[in-house]
Residue frames relative to the residue before (quaternion, step in Angstrom):
aa qw qx qy qz dx dy dz
X 1.0000 0.0000 0.0000 0.0000 0.00 0.00 0.00
X 0.2440 -0.7631 0.5778 0.1560 3.51 -1.02 0.74
X 0.3380 -0.7303 0.5603 0.1960 3.49 -0.89 0.94
X 0.3083 -0.7409 0.5599 0.2061 3.52 -0.82 0.91
X 0.2200 -0.7736 0.5837 0.1118 3.48 -0.96 0.86
X 0.2306 -0.7455 0.6098 0.1385 3.49 -1.00 0.84
X 0.3185 -0.7468 0.5539 0.1844 3.51 -0.70 1.10
X 0.1947 -0.7669 0.6032 0.1009 3.53 -0.82 1.01
X 0.1376 -0.7809 0.6075 0.0473 3.50 -0.64 1.14
X 0.2115 -0.7676 0.5947 0.1112 3.52 -0.75 1.06
X 0.1896 -0.7947 0.5715 0.0768 3.51 -0.55 1.20
X 0.4917 -0.6419 0.4866 0.3307 3.56 -1.04 0.67
X 0.5943 -0.5349 0.4266 0.4228 3.57 -1.16 0.38
X 0.6813 -0.5282 0.3105 0.4005 3.60 -1.09 0.65
X 0.6675 0.5151 -0.3193 0.4325 3.61 0.97 -0.78
X 0.6951 0.4462 -0.2718 0.4939 3.60 1.26 -0.28
X 0.4583 0.6848 -0.4548 0.3379 3.58 1.26 -0.07
X 0.5366 -0.6267 0.4645 0.3218 3.53 -1.21 0.60
X 0.1914 0.7487 -0.6068 0.1859 3.55 -0.41 1.26
X 0.6556 -0.5031 0.3633 0.4302 3.61 -1.16 0.35
X 0.6518 0.5139 -0.3261 0.4525 3.60 0.97 -0.80
X 0.6695 0.4906 -0.3074 0.4654 3.59 0.94 -0.82
X 0.6071 0.5382 -0.3590 0.4614 3.59 1.05 -0.67
X 0.6436 0.5051 -0.3158 0.4806 3.59 0.99 -0.81
X 0.6304 0.5262 -0.3367 0.4608 3.58 0.98 -0.79
X 0.6501 0.5084 -0.3205 0.4649 3.58 0.94 -0.82
X 0.6221 0.5358 -0.3381 0.4599 3.58 1.00 -0.81
X 0.6928 0.4712 -0.2846 0.4658 3.57 0.88 -0.93
X 0.6162 0.5277 -0.3542 0.4652 3.60 1.05 -0.65
X 0.6265 0.5178 -0.3356 0.4763 3.56 1.00 -0.79
X 0.6531 0.5267 -0.3137 0.4446 3.60 0.95 -0.85
X 0.8040 0.3281 -0.1831 0.4608 3.59 0.60 -1.05
X 0.7108 0.4542 -0.2713 0.4636 3.60 1.14 -0.37
X 0.4095 0.6861 -0.5096 0.3191 3.61 1.14 0.30
X 0.7707 -0.4126 0.2289 0.4282 3.55 -1.28 0.19
X 0.8229 0.2856 -0.1222 0.4757 3.61 0.89 -0.86
X 0.5662 0.6470 -0.3975 0.3206 3.63 1.01 -0.63
X 0.6722 0.4930 -0.3112 0.4563 3.57 0.84 -0.93
X 0.6241 0.5362 -0.3269 0.4648 3.56 1.05 -0.78
X 0.6588 0.4985 -0.3036 0.4746 3.60 0.91 -0.91
X 0.6435 0.5161 -0.3237 0.4633 3.60 0.92 -0.89
X 0.6519 0.5187 -0.3107 0.4576 3.58 0.94 -0.89
X 0.6773 0.4893 -0.2976 0.4619 3.59 0.86 -0.94
X 0.6856 0.4700 -0.2926 0.4727 3.61 0.87 -0.89
X 0.6083 0.5498 -0.3566 0.4479 3.60 1.07 -0.66
X 0.7020 0.4525 -0.2638 0.4825 3.58 1.01 -0.78
X 0.7809 0.3946 -0.1797 0.4496 3.56 0.87 -0.99
X 0.4139 -0.6734 0.5077 0.3427 3.58 1.06 -0.61
X 0.8016 -0.2092 0.1964 0.5245 3.57 -0.86 -1.00
X 0.0200 0.7998 -0.5987 0.0393 3.56 -0.91 0.96
X 0.4620 -0.6188 0.5541 0.3110 3.51 -1.23 0.57
X 0.6804 -0.5101 0.3382 0.4029 3.54 -1.21 0.57
X 0.6861 0.5002 -0.2972 0.4367 3.58 0.80 -0.99
X 0.6604 0.4891 -0.3095 0.4784 3.60 1.00 -0.77
X 0.6257 0.5284 -0.3317 0.4683 3.57 1.01 -0.77
X 0.6497 0.5161 -0.3136 0.4618 3.57 0.97 -0.85
X 0.6397 0.5188 -0.3289 0.4619 3.61 1.01 -0.75
X 0.7125 0.4678 -0.2577 0.4550 3.58 1.00 -0.82
X 0.6756 0.4158 -0.2866 0.5372 3.60 1.19 -0.48
X 0.2632 -0.8353 0.4692 0.1134 3.50 0.23 1.39
X 0.8398 0.2331 -0.1842 0.4544 3.55 -0.88 1.03
X 0.5725 0.5964 -0.3979 0.3978 3.61 1.17 -0.21
X 0.3895 -0.6946 0.5497 0.2525 3.56 -1.05 0.77
X 0.6606 -0.4969 0.3743 0.4203 3.55 -1.25 0.35
X 0.6667 0.5106 -0.3032 0.4503 3.57 0.91 -0.91
X 0.6822 0.4807 -0.3004 0.4619 3.62 0.88 -0.91
X 0.6276 0.5152 -0.3476 0.4688 3.58 1.01 -0.67
X 0.6332 0.5256 -0.3254 0.4658 3.58 0.99 -0.82
X 0.6635 0.4987 -0.3009 0.4696 3.60 0.87 -0.95
X 0.6626 0.5091 -0.3005 0.4599 3.58 0.91 -0.92
X 0.6783 0.4874 -0.2964 0.4633 3.58 0.86 -0.92
X 0.6367 0.5204 -0.3374 0.4582 3.61 0.98 -0.74
X 0.6500 0.5095 -0.3151 0.4675 3.59 1.00 -0.79
X 0.6638 0.4931 -0.2958 0.4783 3.56 0.97 -0.86
X 0.6333 0.5161 -0.3217 0.4786 3.56 1.08 -0.73
X 0.6376 0.5415 -0.3176 0.4465 3.58 0.95 -0.90
X 0.7319 0.4172 -0.2275 0.4883 3.57 1.00 -0.84
X 0.5542 -0.6605 0.3705 0.3454 3.58 1.26 0.19
X 0.5074 0.6700 -0.4084 0.3561 3.58 1.21 0.40
X 0.7709 0.1922 -0.0889 0.6007 3.57 1.22 -0.54
X 0.2040 -0.7414 0.6192 0.1592 3.56 -1.15 0.63
X 0.2055 -0.7491 0.6209 0.1058 3.52 -1.21 0.69
X 0.0848 -0.7802 0.6191 0.0291 3.54 -0.88 1.01
X 0.1425 -0.7714 0.6172 0.0602 3.52 -0.87 1.01
X 0.1938 -0.7779 0.5911 0.0889 3.56 -0.81 1.06
X 0.4292 -0.7265 0.4774 0.2451 3.59 -0.85 0.98
X 0.3093 0.7184 -0.5485 0.2956 3.53 0.33 1.32
X 0.3211 -0.7069 0.5815 0.2429 3.54 -1.29 0.14
X 0.4594 -0.3629 -0.7704 0.2525 1.55 -0.93 2.31
X 0.6466 -0.5318 0.3592 0.4124 3.60 -1.18 0.46
X 0.2691 -0.7314 0.6046 0.1647 3.54 -1.06 0.83
X 0.0667 -0.7918 0.6071 0.0012 3.56 -0.82 1.04
X 0.0591 -0.8018 0.5946 -0.0072 3.56 -0.82 1.06
X 0.1860 -0.7730 0.6017 0.0764 3.52 -1.19 0.74
X 0.0945 0.7671 -0.6331 0.0426 3.52 -1.19 0.64
X 0.5759 -0.5692 0.4488 0.3779 3.54 -1.26 0.40
X 0.4113 -0.6509 0.5723 0.2821 3.54 -1.16 0.64
X 0.6781 -0.4350 0.3517 0.4767 3.61 -1.19 0.04
X 0.6318 0.5172 -0.3301 0.4737 3.58 1.05 -0.74
X 0.6590 0.5025 -0.3036 0.4701 3.60 0.93 -0.85
X 0.6301 0.5498 -0.3273 0.4400 3.56 1.07 -0.71
X 0.5806 0.5785 -0.3835 0.4257 3.59 1.16 -0.45
X 0.6308 0.5286 -0.3335 0.4599 3.60 1.23 -0.32
X 0.4292 0.7374 -0.4403 0.2795 3.59 1.26 -0.31
X 0.7175 0.4445 -0.2659 0.4657 3.61 0.71 -1.02
X 0.6316 0.5338 -0.3359 0.4508 3.58 1.00 -0.80
X 0.6741 0.4787 -0.2932 0.4801 3.58 0.87 -0.94
X 0.6441 0.5245 -0.3226 0.4539 3.59 0.95 -0.86
X 0.6650 0.4963 -0.3074 0.4658 3.60 0.93 -0.85
X 0.6338 0.5196 -0.3359 0.4643 3.59 1.00 -0.72
X 0.6409 0.5067 -0.3182 0.4809 3.58 1.00 -0.80
X 0.6505 0.5038 -0.3169 0.4719 3.61 0.95 -0.83
X 0.6400 0.5284 -0.3222 0.4554 3.58 0.96 -0.89
X 0.6800 0.4869 -0.3064 0.4545 3.58 0.84 -0.94
X 0.6488 0.5054 -0.3212 0.4696 3.60 1.02 -0.68
X 0.6719 0.5064 -0.2945 0.4531 3.58 1.01 -0.82
X 0.7776 0.3260 -0.1588 0.5137 3.59 1.12 -0.63
X 0.2614 0.8068 -0.4906 0.2000 3.56 1.26 0.37
X 0.6745 0.4968 -0.2977 0.4578 3.59 0.86 -0.95
X 0.6570 0.5160 -0.3122 0.4524 3.58 0.93 -0.88
X 0.6586 0.4969 -0.3054 0.4754 3.58 0.95 -0.85
X 0.6429 0.5202 -0.3198 0.4624 3.58 0.96 -0.85
X 0.6585 0.5021 -0.3069 0.4691 3.58 0.96 -0.85
X 0.6447 0.5131 -0.3200 0.4676 3.59 0.96 -0.83
X 0.6497 0.5101 -0.3136 0.4684 3.58 0.99 -0.81
X 0.6456 0.5176 -0.3213 0.4605 3.57 0.98 -0.83
X 0.6440 0.5065 -0.3242 0.4729 3.62 0.98 -0.82
X 0.6531 0.5149 -0.3101 0.4607 3.57 0.93 -0.89
X 0.6672 0.4979 -0.2982 0.4669 3.59 0.88 -0.94
X 0.6310 0.5250 -0.3353 0.4624 3.59 1.02 -0.74
X 0.6359 0.5305 -0.3258 0.4562 3.59 1.03 -0.75
X 0.6098 0.5704 -0.3536 0.4216 3.57 1.05 -0.69
X 0.7299 0.4038 -0.2229 0.5045 3.55 1.14 -0.63
X 0.5483 0.5917 -0.3952 0.4394 3.58 1.31 0.03
X 0.4455 -0.7162 0.4653 0.2685 3.62 -0.68 1.04
X 0.6260 0.5368 -0.3470 0.4468 3.61 1.17 -0.40
X 0.5360 0.6317 -0.4045 0.3874 3.58 1.23 -0.33
X 0.1177 -0.7845 0.6075 0.0403 3.56 -0.73 1.05
X 0.2656 -0.7738 0.5495 0.1695 3.53 -0.64 1.04
X 0.4487 -0.6969 0.4998 0.2516 3.51 -1.08 0.77
């Protein structure tokens, strides 16, 4: 006798299906969730308009090159504007666009969430790290 097998296909929820809108959402998540973009958005949301040098001082740990790359990406996506003043040396200022400002609350809530759950995340990491050193831990 042959047993018939029914293949069970697990479909992703509709919001995770591959659609043009979801692809755009993924692109934007990659843009704003990289290492520096969210930090830059947060700083500009609080400070308003900043010169490049002041922005670099406020975004702790970012190199000049990474800040430039990050700002260009944010500018390309319409989240930040760059103004260059014809002075010697040239003065360059950055600020969030109205579109970029719509991310202010989202970024602020994420920062609040991470602060509110810092202990829980630290505890989870400690448990995970302890498992890595446990000989009974089997990695998948």
